[in-house]
C-alpha positions in Angstrom: -13.3 3.2 23.0 -16.6 2.4 22.7 -16.4 -1.0 23.3 -14.3 -2.5 26.8 -12.4 -6.2 26.7 -11.4 -8.0 23.2 -12.6 -7.0 19.8 -13.8 -9.7 17.6 -14.0 -10.2 13.9 -15.4 -12.9 11.3 -13.5 -15.3 9.7 -14.0 -17.7 6.9 -12.7 -20.6 7.9 -11.4 -23.1 5.4 -11.5 -25.7 7.6 -15.5 -25.5 8.9 -16.6 -24.1 5.4 -18.4 -21.0 7.1 -17.8 -18.1 8.8 -16.5 -17.9 12.4 -16.0 -15.5 15.4 -12.9 -15.4 16.7 -10.9 -12.4 19.0 -8.5 -10.2 17.2 -6.1 -11.0 19.6 -6.2 -15.4 18.5 -5.6 -14.5 14.8 -3.2 -12.4 15.6 -1.2 -15.3 17.4 -1.9 -17.2 14.4 -0.8 -14.8 12.0 3.0 -14.0 14.5 2.9 -17.6 14.3 2.8 -18.4 10.4 4.8 -15.4 9.2 8.0 -15.4 11.9 11.1 -16.9 9.9 11.5 -20.8 10.7 15.1 -20.6 10.4 15.7 -18.3 13.6 17.6 -19.8 16.4 16.4 -18.1 19.3 12.9 -15.5 19.1 13.6 -12.8 21.4 10.7 -11.4 23.4 11.0 -7.7 21.7 11.0 -9.1 17.9 8.1 -11.2 18.5 6.1 -7.9 20.4 6.8 -5.9 17.3 5.6 -8.7 15.2 2.8 -9.2 17.2 1.7 -5.5 16.5 3.0 -5.5 13.1 0.0 -8.5 11.9 -2.5 -6.8 14.1 -2.1 -3.5 12.6 -2.6 -5.4 8.9 -5.5 -7.4 10.5 -7.1 -3.8 11.9 -6.3 -2.5 8.8 -8.2 -4.9 6.5 -11.3 -5.4 8.6 -14.5 -4.5 7.8 -15.7 -4.1 11.5 -13.2 -1.6 12.0 -13.5 0.4 8.1 -11.0 -1.4 5.9 -12.5 -3.5 2.5 -12.5 -6.8 3.9 -12.5 -10.3 2.3 -13.6 -9.6 -1.4 -14.0 -13.3 -2.0 -15.8 -13.7 0.9 -17.4 -10.3 1.5 -19.8 -11.2 4.6 -17.0 -11.6 6.4 -13.5 -9.1 7.4 -10.7 -11.5 6.7 -10.3 -15.9 5.8 -7.8 -17.9 6.4 -7.5 -19.3 2.8 -3.5 -17.0 2.6 -5.7 -14.7 0.2 -6.2 -12.6 3.9 -3.4 -14.0 6.0 -1.5 -17.0 6.3 -2.1 -19.8 8.5 0.5 -23.0 9.6 -0.7 -25.9 11.9 0.6 -27.0 15.0 1.6 -30.7 13.2 4.0 -28.1 11.0 5.3 -26.3 14.0 6.2 -29.2 16.1 7.8 -30.4 12.8 10.1 -27.4 12.3 10.2 -26.3 16.0 10.8 -29.9 17.4 12.0 -29.5 21.1 11.7 -25.9 21.0 7.9 -25.6 20.1 6.8 -25.0 23.7 9.1 -22.5 24.4 8.1 -20.6 20.8 4.3 -20.8 21.6 4.5 -19.6 25.2 6.8 -17.0 23.9 4.4 -16.0 20.5 1.4 -16.4 23.1 3.5 -13.7 25.4 4.5 -11.3 22.9 0.8 -11.1 21.5 -0.6 -10.6 25.4 1.6 -7.6 26.2 0.8 -6.1 23.0 -2.6 -6.7 23.2 -4.7 -3.9 21.3 -1.4 -2.2 20.0 -0.9 -0.8 16.5 1.4 1.4 14.5 -0.8 4.6 12.8 0.3 7.2 10.4 -2.6 10.8 11.7 -4.8 7.6 13.8 -4.6 5.4 10.8 -3.5 1.9 10.6 -0.5 1.9 8.2 0.1 -0.8 5.9 2.8 -2.3 7.8 5.0 -4.8 5.2 8.3 -6.5 6.7 10.0 -9.5 4.8 12.9 -11.8 5.9 16.4 -10.1 5.4 16.9 -6.8 3.9 20.8 -7.3 2.8 22.0 -4.3 4.3 19.1 -1.8 3.9 15.9 -1.5 3.2 14.0 0.3 0.3 11.8 3.6 -0.5 8.1 2.3 -1.4 8.2 3.9 -5.2 11.0 1.7 -5.6 8.8 -1.4 -4.8 5.0 -0.5 -5.5 5.0 3.0 -7.7 3.8 4.7 -4.7 5.6 6.7 -2.4 4.9 5.9 1.1 5.9 8.7 4.2 6.2 5.6 6.3 8.0 3.4 4.6 11.5 4.9 3.4 14.9 3.9 3.3 16.8 3.4 6.2 20.4 1.5 6.5 20.6 -2.1 8.2 23.3 -3.7 9.3 21.8 -5.9 11.6 21.3 -8.7 9.3 24.7 -9.4 8.0 24.9 -12.5 9.8 21.5 -13.8 8.0 21.5 -17.3 6.3 20.0 -14.9 3.5 22.5 -11.7 3.3 24.1 -13.2 0.0 22.7 -16.5 -2.0 23.4 -18.0 -5.3 20.7 -19.9 -7.7 22.0 -21.3 -11.0 19.0 -21.0 -13.5 19.9 -22.9 -16.9 19.6 -20.4 -20.0 16.6 -22.7 -20.9 14.8 -21.9 -18.1 15.5 -17.7 -18.2 14.1 -17.9 -22.0 10.7 -19.7 -20.5 10.5 -18.1 -17.7 11.2 -14.4 -19.1 10.3 -14.4 -22.2 13.5 -13.9 -23.7 15.4 -15.7 -26.7 19.1 -16.0 -26.8 21.6 -16.0 -29.6 21.9 -19.5 -31.0 25.7 -20.4 -30.5 27.8 -21.8 -33.4 31.6 -22.7 -34.1 31.7 -19.6 -36.9 30.7 -17.5 -33.7 33.1 -15.3 -31.9 31.5 -16.0 -28.6 33.7 -13.5 -26.6 32.4 -13.3 -23.0 34.4 -10.3 -21.4 36.5 -11.3 -18.8 36.4 -14.9 -19.4 37.0 -15.6 -22.8 37.9 -13.1 -25.2 40.2 -12.9 -28.3 38.9 -15.8 -30.2 41.0 -16.4 -33.8 39.4 -18.8 -36.0 40.7 -19.4 -39.6 38.4 -19.6 -42.6 36.9 -22.5 -42.1 35.6 -21.2 -38.6 38.6 -23.4 -36.4 39.9 -21.5 -33.3 43.4 -20.2 -33.3 44.0 -18.8 -30.6 41.9 -18.2 -27.7 42.4 -15.9 -24.8 40.5 -18.1 -21.3 40.9 -16.0 -18.1 44.1 -14.2 -18.2 46.0 -17.0 -20.7 46.2 -17.1 -24.0 46.3 -20.9 -25.6 46.4 -22.3 -29.1 43.1 -23.7 -30.6 45.1 -27.3 -30.3 46.1 -26.4 -26.6 42.2 -26.2 -25.4 41.4 -29.4 -27.2 43.8 -31.6 -25.6 43.5 -30.4 -22.2 39.4 -30.6 -22.4 39.3 -33.4 -24.4 37.1 -31.7 -27.0 36.9 -33.4 -30.3 38.0 -31.0 -32.4 39.3 -27.2 -32.7 35.7 -26.0 -34.2 34.6 -25.0 -30.9 32.6 -22.5 -29.5 31.6 -21.8 -25.7 28.5 -20.3 -24.4 27.2 -20.3 -20.8 24.4 -23.2 -20.2 23.9 -22.4 -16.8 23.6 -18.6 -15.2 24.6 -18.0 -11.5 22.8 -15.5 -10.1 23.7 -14.2 -6.7 21.0 -12.1 -4.5 21.5 -10.5 -1.5 18.4 -10.6 1.2 15.3 -12.1 1.1 12.0 -10.5 0.3 11.0 -7.1 -1.3 12.9 -5.1 1.3 9.6 -2.8 2.5 9.2 -2.0 6.4 10.5 -4.2 8.9 13.5 -6.4 8.6 13.0 -9.8 10.7 16.5 -10.9 11.4 17.5 -7.3 11.5 14.5 -6.8 14.4 15.3 -9.9 15.9 19.3 -8.8 16.1 18.1 -5.3 17.6 16.3 -7.1 19.9 19.2 -9.5 21.3 21.6 -6.6 21.5 19.1 -4.5 24.0 16.2 -2.7 21.9 12.5 -3.1 22.7 9.7 -3.6 20.3 9.5 0.7 20.4 12.7 0.9 19.2 12.5 -1.4 16.8 8.8 -0.4 15.0 10.2 3.3 15.2 13.6 2.4 13.4 12.1 0.6 10.3 8.8 2.9 10.3 9.4 6.6 9.4 6.8 8.9 11.4 4.7 6.1 13.2 3.1 6.4 16.6 2.1 3.2 18.5 -1.4 3.4 19.6 -4.3 1.5 21.4 -6.8 0.2 18.5 -10.2 2.1 18.7 -12.8 0.1 17.5 -15.9 2.1 15.4 -19.0 2.7 17.5 -22.4 3.0 16.0 -22.6 6.6 17.8 -18.8 7.9 16.2 -19.2 5.6 12.9 -16.1 8.0 11.5 -14.0 7.9 14.7 -10.8 8.0 13.5 -10.9 9.1 9.8 -9.8 12.4 9.0 -11.2 14.2 6.1 -9.7 17.5 4.3 -12.4 19.8 2.5 -11.2 22.0 0.0 -13.7 25.1 -1.1 -12.6 25.5 -4.3 -11.4 29.0 -5.4 -11.6 32.2 -2.5 -10.5 35.8 -2.4 -11.1 39.2 -4.3 -9.4 38.0 -7.4 -10.3 34.2 -8.0 -11.6 33.1 -11.3 -14.7 31.5 -9.9 -18.3 31.4 -11.6 -21.1 33.5 -11.3 -24.4 32.8 -12.2 -26.7 35.0 -14.1 -28.5 36.4 -10.8 -25.1 36.9 -9.3 -24.8 34.0 -6.8 -21.1 33.1 -6.7 -19.4 29.8 -6.5 -16.5 30.6 -3.9 -19.6 31.4 -1.5 -22.0 28.3 -2.6 -18.3 25.9 -2.0 -17.6 27.4 1.9 -20.9 27.2 2.7 -21.4 23.6 2.1 -17.8 22.7 3.0 -18.3 24.4 6.3 -21.4 22.8 6.7 -20.1 19.3 5.8 -17.2 19.5 8.7 -19.9 20.1 11.3 -21.8 16.8 10.2 -18.7 15.1 9.6 -17.7 16.0 13.5 -20.8 14.9 14.8 -19.8 11.3 13.7 -16.4 11.3 15.1 -14.9 12.5 12.2 -11.2 15.1 12.1 -12.1 17.6 9.1 -9.7 20.3 8.1 -10.8 22.9 5.9 -8.4 24.3 2.9 -9.8 27.6 4.0 -12.0 28.5 6.3 -12.7 32.0 5.3 -13.1 34.3 1.9 -9.6 34.3 1.1 -7.1 33.2 -2.0 -5.2 29.3 -1.4 -3.0 28.5 -3.9 -3.5 24.9 -5.4 0.2 24.4 -4.5 -0.6 25.3 -1.5 -3.8 23.1 -1.0 -1.8 19.9 -2.0 1.2 20.4 0.1 -1.9 21.0 3.5 -3.1 17.4 2.1 0.0 15.7 1.8 1.3 17.0 5.3 -2.1 16.1 6.8 -2.2 12.8 5.0 -6.1 12.5 5.6 -8.0 9.6 4.2 -9.8 11.6 2.0 -9.1 15.0 0.3 -12.6 16.5 -1.3 -12.7 19.2 -3.5 -16.0 21.2 -3.8 -16.6 23.7 -6.9 -19.9 24.2 -9.1 -20.1 23.8 -13.1 -20.8 26.5 -15.6 -22.4 24.8 -19.9 -23.6 27.5 -22.1 -26.7 26.0 -22.5 -28.6 27.0 -19.3 -30.9 24.0 -19.1 -27.7 21.7 -18.2 -27.5 20.7 -14.6 -26.7 17.5 -12.7 -23.8 16.8 -10.5 -20.1 15.5 -11.6 -17.7 13.7 -9.8 -13.8 13.0 -10.4 -11.4 11.0 -9.4 -7.7 10.2 -10.7 -7.3 7.1 -12.6 -6.6 3.9 -10.6 -7.8 5.1 -7.1 -10.2 2.8 -6.0 -11.1 3.8 -2.8 -11.9 7.7 -4.5 -14.4 5.6 -6.8 -15.8 3.6 -5.2 -16.6 6.8 -2.5 -17.9 9.2 -5.4 -20.7 6.7 -6.6 -21.2 6.8 -3.0 -21.6 10.2 -2.5 -23.3 11.0 -6.4 -26.4 8.2 -5.0 -27.1 9.9 -2.1 -27.1 13.3 -3.9 -29.4 11.9 -6.1 -31.3 10.2 -4.2 -32.2 12.5 -1.4 -31.9 16.2 -3.3 -33.5 14.9 -6.5 -29.9 16.2 -8.1 -29.3 14.9 -11.7 -26.6 12.3 -12.1 -23.9 13.3 -14.5 -21.6 10.0 -14.0 -18.3 9.7 -11.8 -15.3 10.3 -14.3 -11.5 10.0 -13.8 -9.5 13.4 -14.9 -6.4 14.6 -14.5 -7.0 18.0 -12.7 -4.0 19.6 -11.1 -5.2 18.5 -7.2 -6.6 14.5 -8.1 -2.7 14.0 -9.2 -0.7 16.2 -7.1 -2.2 15.2 -3.6 -1.0 11.6 -2.5 -4.2 10.2 -1.1 -7.1 9.5 -2.1 -9.0 12.4 -4.0 -12.2 13.8 -5.8 -13.7 16.9 -7.5 -16.8 17.4 -6.7 -18.7 19.8 -9.3 -21.9 20.0 -7.2 -24.3 21.1 -10.3 -24.2 24.0 -12.7 -24.5 27.7 -11.2 -25.5 28.8 -15.4 -29.1 27.1 -14.9 -31.3 29.3 -13.4 -32.9 27.3 -10.9 -30.4 25.3 -9.6 -28.7 28.8 -8.8 -32.0 29.5 -7.1 -32.3 26.2 -5.0 -28.2 27.0 -4.4 -29.0 30.3 -2.5 -31.2 28.8 -0.6 -29.1 28.1 3.2 -31.6 25.0 3.6 -30.8 23.2 0.3 -27.3 23.9 1.0 -27.0 22.0 4.6 -29.3 19.4 3.0 -26.4 18.9 0.3 -24.3 18.8 2.6 -25.9 16.3 4.6 -26.2 13.9 1.4 -22.6 13.8 0.7 -21.8 13.2 4.4 -24.1 10.5 3.8 -21.5 9.1 0.6 -18.9 8.9 2.9 -20.5 7.5 6.1 -22.1 4.2 3.9 -18.8 3.9 2.0 -16.5 3.7 5.7 -19.6 1.6 6.5 -19.2 -0.3 3.3 
């Protein structure tokens, strides 16, 4: 680690109306107190430790000073305490909820945070998005069923630890009118001339030509219309039956992703440690000590995969008028990028280190197994008009991180080398679509432009090109 002791981050305080500095550990204590269920009769210390690590993980993942996006509402700070970034609860509320257990619970929370100081949950050295909820109701869910994105550590696990939760099964009665209003739907109007069958409840309604009920099956019995009128004290036999209120049964409480808090507490009560709990609910993760980026190694902990396009004897790469090969240029740039990124502390992988063929499927597989922060594919472009030149960068629609990175990179190439900025664009390219992490395809320039081809034959020029791209990556993580 580059900094010993406690780490500080900038927080916009709603109460004070300004940005203040607080230690990560102090903020984690606030987050734990706010997010643990208040209906538990007893908090086991191992559950609280797991919750503390989860909160710290999410805090570090968000904080700008650790490479996160920071607070979008208050760009000058890492987070805000307005419930936009983190939830807060004041001590008076806790005293009201916990009553005689207040001091015991506060001491437990403080001890849990202190005992796990600096620990976060990671995959490939990166903090995860540590989702949690109150009660899963028998099993957590795969991420793609909730957030439309497959996350390798948010996989379904069976959980019978929460079977005694007060939220294992809940009922809520909602009026037809409220359902119509909230779901923006319209149910059919019910009148005595309609059969209004409700299978299993009201069936086989027989009416005369005027709409009066002659016979009706309710539940498992048949009645004459006159019998129902008398027994239910109705005004006539010209009646219909329809629900005004629907009872909805829900099993569990929350979105079902990640850690089930009730189940985690039960696991702790049964003798499991916080490590057991975290590894049970999150798949393939590691509990690591957080490392704050330092000036000398600002990309420490970042993983970048560089994909020099094409390769091999039979590849269909572009060839310039003077014989320069696309596959050779992008491999040189990729290797130079690797060197400069490693100097900044990043872990870097190349999909190919030499002139060899690697299929698109294999490249995607490598990226999906490695799960880098970014997958960057390098290529050159071509056009029948030899005067056309410049850089274009492509990203997959909806990939916000790649969109932002693409602009940093293309601006650096334009500023440092004078390369024409032809813009950043969305594309449905195979690798952008199949690689399950943020991805870019950089078309460095047009090899069909003789002047640009001549420049790219110069190793020093390629070196500057690699430096400019790396500067863009560095700027992104600084941002």
